[in-house]
C-alpha positions as CSV (number, residue, x, y, z in Angstrom):
1,M,137.3,84.0,61.6
2,T,139.4,87.1,61.5
3,D,141.4,87.7,58.3
4,T,145.0,87.9,59.2
5,S,146.5,87.3,55.8
6,S,148.2,90.7,55.4
7,E,148.6,94.2,56.9
8,G,146.7,97.1,55.4
9,K,145.1,100.4,56.0
10,N,143.3,99.2,59.0
11,V,145.4,96.3,60.0
12,E,148.9,96.2,61.6
13,F,151.1,93.3,62.8
14,S,153.6,93.3,65.6
15,R,155.6,90.1,66.4
16,D,156.1,91.1,70.0
17,Y,154.7,93.7,72.3
18,S,156.3,97.2,72.0
19,D,155.3,100.6,73.2
20,A,155.6,101.7,69.6
21,I,152.1,100.4,68.9
22,I,150.8,103.6,70.5
23,R,151.4,105.4,67.2
24,A,149.0,103.0,65.4
25,V,146.5,103.4,68.2
26,V,146.5,107.2,67.8
27,A,146.3,107.0,64.0
28,Y,143.3,104.6,64.2
29,L,141.5,106.8,66.7
30,N,141.9,109.8,64.4
31,T,140.7,108.0,61.2
32,E,138.4,105.0,60.7
33,G,139.6,102.7,63.5
34,G,141.7,99.5,63.0
35,T,143.2,96.4,64.5
36,I,146.6,95.6,65.8
37,Y,147.8,91.9,66.2
38,I,150.4,91.4,68.8
39,G,152.0,88.0,68.1
40,L,152.0,88.1,64.2
41,D,155.1,88.9,62.2
42,E,155.1,90.9,58.9
43,F,154.1,87.7,57.0
44,G,151.3,86.8,59.3
45,A,153.1,83.9,61.0
46,A,151.9,83.5,64.7
47,N,154.2,83.8,67.6
48,D,152.6,82.4,70.8
49,M,151.9,85.2,73.4
50,A,151.8,83.1,76.6
51,N,151.7,86.3,78.7
52,G,148.6,87.6,77.0
53,S,146.9,88.9,80.1
54,E,150.0,90.9,81.0
55,I,150.2,92.4,77.5
56,I,146.5,93.5,77.8
57,A,147.2,95.3,81.0
58,R,150.3,97.0,79.5
59,V,148.3,98.1,76.5
60,A,145.6,99.6,78.8
61,K,148.3,101.5,80.8
62,L,150.0,102.7,77.6
63,V,146.7,104.1,76.2
64,S,145.7,105.7,79.5
65,E,149.0,107.4,80.1
66,G,150.3,108.1,76.7
67,I,147.3,109.5,74.7
68,S,145.1,112.5,75.1
69,P,142.2,112.9,75.4
70,N,141.4,109.7,77.3
71,A,140.7,107.0,74.8
72,L,140.2,103.9,76.9
73,D,136.6,103.6,75.8
74,Y,137.7,103.2,72.2
75,V,140.4,100.5,72.7
76,A,139.6,96.9,73.5
77,S,142.1,94.1,73.9
78,V,141.5,90.3,73.9
79,V,143.4,87.1,73.5
80,E,142.5,85.1,70.4
81,T,143.9,81.9,68.8
82,V,145.6,82.1,65.4
83,E,147.0,79.0,63.8
84,G,146.7,77.4,67.2
85,K,148.8,80.1,68.9
86,R,147.7,82.8,71.3
87,V,147.7,86.3,69.9
88,V,146.6,89.6,71.6
89,V,144.2,91.5,69.4
90,V,143.9,95.3,70.0
91,R,140.8,96.7,68.3
92,V,140.6,100.5,68.1
93,S,137.4,102.4,67.1
94,Q,137.3,105.9,65.7
95,G,137.3,108.3,68.6
96,A,134.5,110.8,69.2
97,S,136.8,113.5,70.5
98,R,139.3,113.9,67.7
99,P,142.0,114.8,67.4
100,Y,143.9,112.4,69.7
101,W,147.6,112.9,70.2
102,L,150.7,111.5,71.8
103,N,151.3,113.1,75.2
104,S,155.0,113.0,74.5
105,R,154.6,115.3,71.5
106,G,151.5,117.3,72.3
107,L,148.8,118.7,70.0
108,T,151.2,119.1,67.1
109,P,151.7,117.5,63.7
110,D,154.2,115.1,65.2
111,G,151.8,114.2,68.0
112,V,148.6,113.8,65.9
113,L,148.9,110.8,63.6
114,L,146.6,109.6,60.8
115,R,146.4,106.3,58.9
116,A,147.3,106.4,55.2
117,N,148.7,103.7,52.9
118,G,149.1,101.2,55.7
119,Q,151.2,103.6,57.7
120,S,150.8,106.0,60.7
121,I,151.9,109.4,59.5
122,P,152.0,112.9,61.1
123,A,148.9,115.1,60.5
124,S,149.2,118.5,58.9
125,Q,148.1,121.7,60.7
126,A,145.1,121.8,58.4
127,D,144.2,118.2,59.3
128,I,144.3,119.1,63.0
129,V,142.0,122.1,62.6
130,R,139.6,120.0,60.4
131,L,139.4,117.3,63.1
132,I,138.8,119.9,65.8
133,N,136.0,121.5,63.8
134,I,134.3,118.2,63.2
135,S,134.4,117.3,66.9
136,S,133.1,120.7,68.1
137,N,130.4,121.2,65.4
138,N,132.4,124.2,64.2
139,S,132.0,126.1,67.5
140,Y,135.2,128.1,67.9
141,E,134.8,128.5,71.7
142,L,134.2,124.8,72.4
143,S,136.8,123.6,69.9
144,R,139.9,122.0,71.4
145,S,142.8,124.5,72.0
146,L,145.9,123.8,69.9
147,N,147.9,124.8,73.0
148,Q,147.2,122.5,76.0
149,K,149.9,123.8,78.2
150,L,147.9,126.7,79.7
151,T,148.1,128.5,83.0
152,F,145.5,130.7,84.6
153,S,147.1,133.0,87.2
154,K,145.3,136.1,86.1
155,A,141.9,134.4,85.5
156,R,142.1,132.7,88.9
157,S,142.7,136.0,90.7
158,V,139.7,137.6,88.8
159,F,137.4,134.8,89.8
160,E,138.6,135.0,93.4
161,Q,138.1,138.7,93.4
162,H,134.5,138.2,92.4
163,K,134.1,135.3,94.8
164,A,133.4,132.8,92.1
165,P,134.8,129.2,92.1
166,F,137.6,128.3,89.7
167,D,137.8,124.5,89.8
168,D,137.3,121.6,87.5
169,Q,133.5,121.7,88.0
170,Q,133.5,125.4,86.9
171,F,135.7,124.6,84.0
172,Y,133.2,122.1,82.7
173,A,130.2,124.4,83.5
174,L,131.7,127.4,81.6
175,G,133.1,125.4,78.7
176,L,136.8,125.7,79.5
177,Y,137.0,121.9,79.4
178,D,135.4,119.9,76.6
179,S,133.6,116.6,77.3
180,V,136.8,114.7,77.9
181,G,138.6,117.3,80.0
182,T,140.9,119.0,77.5
183,Y,141.2,122.7,77.2
184,T,139.0,124.6,74.7
185,N,139.7,127.8,72.8
186,L,137.6,129.5,75.5
187,A,140.1,128.4,78.1
188,R,142.9,129.6,75.8
189,L,141.4,133.1,75.7
190,L,141.2,133.3,79.5
191,S,144.7,131.8,80.0
192,D,148.0,133.6,80.4
193,Q,149.0,132.2,77.0
194,C,146.3,134.0,74.9
195,E,147.9,135.0,71.6
196,S,145.2,137.5,70.6
197,T,146.2,141.1,71.5
198,I,144.9,144.7,71.8
199,K,146.9,147.5,70.3
200,V,146.4,151.0,71.8
201,A,147.6,154.2,70.2
202,I,147.5,157.8,71.6
203,F,147.5,160.8,69.3
204,Q,148.3,164.4,70.3
205,G,145.7,165.9,68.1
206,T,143.1,164.8,65.6
207,Q,145.4,163.3,62.9
208,E,147.2,160.0,62.8
209,N,150.5,161.7,62.0
210,Q,150.6,163.1,65.5
211,L,151.4,159.8,67.4
212,H,152.2,160.3,71.0
213,D,152.4,156.8,72.4
214,R,151.4,153.2,71.5
215,L,151.3,149.9,73.3
216,E,150.4,146.2,72.4
217,L,148.7,144.3,75.3
218,S,148.9,140.5,75.6
219,G,148.1,137.8,78.1
220,S,144.7,136.7,79.4
221,I,141.9,138.8,78.0
222,F,141.1,139.7,81.6
223,Q,144.6,141.2,81.8
224,Q,144.2,142.9,78.4
225,Y,140.9,144.4,79.5
226,E,142.3,145.8,82.7
227,D,145.5,147.1,81.0
228,A,143.6,148.7,78.1
229,F,141.2,150.5,80.4
230,A,144.0,151.7,82.7
231,Y,146.1,152.9,79.8
232,L,143.3,154.8,78.1
233,D,142.0,156.2,81.4
234,Q,145.3,157.8,82.3
235,Y,144.7,160.0,79.2
236,N,141.1,160.6,80.1
237,R,141.4,164.0,81.7
238,V,139.5,165.0,84.8
239,F,137.9,168.5,85.1
240,S,136.5,169.8,88.3
241,R,133.6,172.3,88.5
242,L,133.2,174.2,91.7
243,Q,129.8,175.8,92.5
244,G,130.1,177.3,95.9
245,T,131.0,174.5,98.3
246,N,129.8,171.8,95.8
247,R,132.2,170.0,93.5
248,G,131.5,168.0,90.4
249,D,134.0,166.0,88.3
250,F,133.8,165.7,84.5
251,R,135.8,163.4,82.2
252,D,136.6,163.5,78.5
253,Y,134.9,160.1,78.3
254,P,132.7,158.6,81.0
255,P,134.7,155.7,82.5
256,E,131.6,153.4,82.5
257,L,131.2,153.9,78.8
258,L,134.9,153.3,78.2
259,R,134.6,150.0,80.0
260,E,131.5,149.1,78.0
261,L,133.2,149.7,74.7
262,L,136.2,147.6,75.7
263,L,134.0,144.8,76.9
264,N,132.0,144.8,73.6
265,A,135.1,144.7,71.6
266,I,136.5,141.7,73.6
267,I,133.3,139.7,73.9
268,H,132.1,140.1,70.3
269,R,135.5,139.8,68.5
270,D,136.0,137.0,66.0
271,Y,139.0,135.1,67.4
272,R,139.3,132.6,64.5
273,E,141.8,135.0,62.9
274,N,144.7,136.5,64.9
275,V,143.8,140.1,64.1
276,S,144.4,142.5,66.9
277,T,141.7,144.8,68.3
278,I,142.7,148.5,67.8
279,A,142.0,151.4,70.2
280,R,142.9,154.9,69.0
281,L,142.5,157.9,71.2
282,Y,142.6,161.3,69.6
283,H,142.1,164.7,71.2
284,D,138.4,164.8,70.2
285,H,137.3,161.2,69.9
286,L,138.1,157.6,70.7
287,E,137.9,154.7,68.1
288,L,137.7,151.0,68.8
289,V,138.0,148.6,65.9
290,S,137.6,144.8,66.4
291,Y,137.8,142.0,63.9
292,G,134.5,140.4,63.0
293,G,131.5,142.2,61.6
294,L,127.9,141.5,62.8
295,P,127.1,137.9,63.7
296,L,125.5,136.0,60.8
297,G,121.8,136.8,60.5
298,L,121.8,140.0,62.6
299,S,121.2,143.3,60.8
300,F,122.8,146.6,61.8
301,E,119.5,148.1,62.7
302,E,118.6,145.1,65.0
303,A,122.0,145.4,66.8
304,L,121.3,149.1,67.6
305,L,117.8,148.1,68.8
306,G,119.4,145.8,71.4
307,V,118.8,142.4,69.7
308,S,121.4,140.0,71.1
309,A,123.2,137.4,69.0
310,P,126.7,137.2,70.6
311,R,129.4,135.7,68.4
312,N,131.0,134.1,71.5
313,P,128.1,133.2,73.8
314,M,130.3,131.1,76.2
315,L,132.7,134.0,76.6
316,A,129.8,136.4,77.3
317,K,128.6,133.9,79.9
318,V,131.9,134.0,81.7
319,F,131.8,137.8,81.9
320,Y,128.2,137.7,83.0
321,T,129.0,135.1,85.7
322,L,131.6,137.6,87.0
323,D,129.0,140.5,86.9
324,L,131.3,142.3,84.5
325,V,128.5,142.7,81.9
326,E,124.7,143.1,82.2
327,T,122.0,141.4,80.1
328,S,123.2,140.8,76.6
329,G,122.2,143.4,74.0
330,V,122.1,146.5,76.1
331,G,125.6,147.7,75.5
332,L,125.1,149.9,72.4
333,Q,121.9,151.3,73.7
334,K,123.5,152.2,77.0
335,I,126.3,154.1,75.2
336,R,123.8,155.9,72.9
337,Q,121.6,157.0,75.8
338,A,124.5,158.4,77.7
339,Y,125.0,160.9,74.9
340,D,121.4,162.1,74.6
341,G,122.3,165.7,75.4
342,Y,125.2,166.0,73.1
343,V,125.6,167.2,69.5
344,L,128.0,164.5,68.4
345,K,126.5,161.1,69.1
346,P,128.4,157.8,69.3
347,Q,128.9,156.2,65.9
348,F,128.9,152.5,65.1
349,N,130.0,151.1,61.7
350,A,130.0,147.5,60.6
351,T,131.6,145.8,57.5
352,Q,131.8,142.2,56.7
353,R,135.0,141.7,58.7
354,F,135.2,144.7,61.2
355,F,133.1,146.6,63.7
356,K,134.1,150.1,64.6
357,S,132.8,152.2,67.5
358,T,133.5,155.9,67.8
359,L,133.0,157.9,71.0
360,Y,133.3,161.7,70.9
361,N,134.9,163.7,73.7
362,A,132.0,164.5,76.0
363,Y,133.7,167.3,78.0
364,E,134.9,169.1,74.9
365,Q,131.4,169.0,73.5
366,R,130.0,170.4,76.8
367,M,132.5,173.3,76.6
368,E,131.7,173.9,73.0
369,S,128.0,174.1,73.7
370,R,128.6,176.6,76.5
371,R,130.7,178.8,74.2
372,H,127.9,178.9,71.6
373,K,124.8,178.7,73.8
374,K,123.6,181.9,72.3
375,D,124.0,180.7,68.7
376,K,122.3,177.3,68.3
377,E,123.2,177.1,64.7
378,S,126.9,176.9,65.5
379,M,126.3,174.0,67.8
380,R,125.6,171.6,65.0
381,V,129.3,170.9,64.5
382,A,131.7,170.9,67.4
383,H,135.2,172.2,66.6
384,Y,138.3,171.1,68.5
385,A,141.7,172.6,68.8
386,P,144.5,170.0,68.7
387,V,146.6,170.0,71.9
388,K,149.9,168.5,72.7
389,I,149.9,166.1,75.6
390,S,152.7,167.6,77.6
391,V,151.6,167.0,81.2
392,A,150.9,163.9,83.2
393,P,147.7,162.3,81.9
394,T,146.2,162.2,85.4
395,T,146.6,165.9,85.9
396,T,143.3,167.4,87.2
397,C,142.2,170.7,85.7
398,Q,139.7,172.9,87.6
399,E,136.9,174.9,86.2
400,V,135.9,177.4,88.9
401,V,132.4,178.8,88.7
402,E,131.9,181.4,91.3
403,P,128.6,183.0,92.5
404,Q,127.7,186.0,90.4
405,P,128.9,189.2,92.0
406,E,126.6,192.2,92.6
407,P,126.2,194.6,89.6
408,R,129.2,196.7,89.1
409,K,129.3,200.2,87.7
410,R,131.6,201.0,84.8
411,V,133.9,204.1,85.2
412,V,135.5,205.8,82.2
413,T,138.8,207.5,82.9
414,R,140.5,210.2,81.0
415,R,142.5,207.7,79.1
416,S,139.3,206.0,77.9
417,L,140.0,202.8,80.0
418,T,137.2,200.9,81.6
419,V,137.6,199.4,85.0
420,D,135.1,197.5,87.3
421,A,134.1,199.2,90.5
422,K,132.2,197.8,93.5
423,R,131.4,201.2,95.0
424,Q,128.5,203.5,93.8
425,D,130.7,206.6,94.0
426,D,132.4,205.7,90.7
427,A,135.8,205.4,92.4
428,P,137.8,202.3,91.2
429,V,138.6,200.0,94.0
430,I,142.0,198.2,94.0
431,S,142.4,195.4,96.5
432,S,145.6,194.9,98.5
433,R,148.5,193.1,96.6
434,R,149.2,191.2,99.8
435,R,146.6,188.6,98.9
436,L,148.3,185.3,97.9
437,L,147.8,184.4,94.3
438,S,146.5,181.0,93.3
439,E,148.6,178.8,91.0
440,R,146.3,179.5,88.1
441,E,146.6,183.3,88.7
442,R,150.4,183.1,88.8
443,R,150.4,181.2,85.5
444,V,148.2,183.8,83.9
445,L,150.6,186.6,85.0
446,S,153.5,184.6,83.5
447,M,151.9,185.1,80.1
448,F,153.0,188.7,80.2
449,Q,156.6,187.6,80.1
450,T,156.2,187.0,76.4
451,R,153.5,189.5,75.4
452,D,152.3,193.0,76.3
453,A,148.6,192.3,76.3
454,I,146.2,189.3,76.7
455,T,142.5,188.6,76.2
456,C,140.1,186.3,77.9
457,A,140.2,184.0,74.9
458,D,144.0,183.7,75.3
459,V,143.5,182.4,78.8
460,E,140.8,180.0,77.7
461,E,143.0,178.5,75.0
462,R,146.2,178.5,77.1
463,F,144.7,176.6,80.1
464,M,141.7,174.8,78.3
465,I,139.1,176.3,80.6
466,S,135.7,177.9,80.1
467,Q,135.1,181.5,79.3
468,A,133.5,182.0,82.8
469,S,136.6,180.6,84.5
470,A,139.0,182.7,82.5
471,A,136.9,185.9,83.2
472,A,136.9,185.1,86.9
473,I,140.7,184.7,87.1
474,L,141.2,188.0,85.2
475,R,138.7,189.8,87.3
476,R,140.5,188.8,90.5
477,L,143.8,190.0,89.0
478,V,142.2,193.3,88.1
479,D,140.7,193.7,91.6
480,S,144.2,193.0,93.1
481,G,145.8,195.7,90.9
482,R,148.1,193.3,89.2
483,I,146.6,193.9,85.7
484,V,144.5,196.6,84.1
485,L,141.3,196.0,82.0
486,C,141.4,198.0,78.7
487,G,138.9,198.5,75.9
488,A,135.2,197.9,75.9
489,G,132.4,195.6,74.7
490,S,133.8,192.8,72.6
491,N,137.3,194.4,72.4
492,I,138.3,194.0,76.1
493,W,142.0,193.2,76.7
494,Y,144.4,193.3,79.6
495,R,147.9,194.7,80.3
496,R,150.2,195.1,83.2
497,P,150.0,198.4,85.1
């Protein structure tokens, strides 16, 4: 026979039915289970419950509508006889999907209750996290999200864009729902309410004291990924190289590698701590720092070899499902291979808590190697001149490489000035000034407003173009008679006529 002599840790009396018993049900689900007697007063005296069947139905409805996740399988109600009177006995087992909470309060300390000293008391935040970890076997991604009021407007549009379903079945398949249909931390990361952020900073030169702009990105990690790429890419300068009728575009940083770095930082970040991912763009390099060192058991050498041990395998699966990433483990190798022909290679550094990726400006290295192509020793270290970002980041610069002209004969005048001549009779040829000047030629001429003479190096530095491009512009200005070439050898300079 059931012992109904007194209330205790796992026993509670209620003289009549009341919706307030839901608090005890939640507390028992979250601890070791317990029993509620509806029809016994605080002294254990029975009060006949003639409408026992109706009370059982009301208890089932209360549990179904008032508790999350669904706990009906762990609550059983029957009518028993105590002291010859009918009593409704509600037996509650410990739930398998803890924590359980009151729908009216949510997944908060006031909504999650525990049983202690014969009372149902609010859980602490630490208690809630502990219960979540127990239920999920310490898997962060599959742990229940503390925020269950999530929306997915951005995620839905991304899935639709990639023609992938975004329904309950997909939520279960990808791990956005746990086994009882509540949102997981993975769902929170994809949701519009994601608290983790990415901070981006743009610097004018190579030092952190030359800050140009900064931004903190929030929302769904899909939104953060797109916004971070767009923000960085607007400062990723485009250079065009013309060879006859063919044109080729070059970027400071190949866009596909920029995307790869961002994806790596997002997918492999440790989201247990709310530490923002940091992206810093300097004139000569880009740094990405994400929280979380290498996954447990993976060495740095193994990571560089392409061994895959993703910290967030379910998150990686989501991006793989959407064809945003390739097979796991190829990211770092892909980035390193893209820089095979460059002096400064991508750098990766890992500590116990952080992982840092450094990508060097590819176009600046290309120009540096061209400047020193005759001196291989000077190519070992690339030097960069800090520049101020004063024009729209999307401005396109052109590097014009023209076909080599036929050999010209140098003529020395009485004033010891050298000029280029196309004729074999040693007579300098001056083209008509009626030819329209290009925008770049007009800007070179404007340099004479503040100086009497310029050199090819001055033009290179002023417009950030190659030596060949600067020489081509100056040569056209000489041919049109707008400037005069002076000096010889390595001491060539230019002045106005």
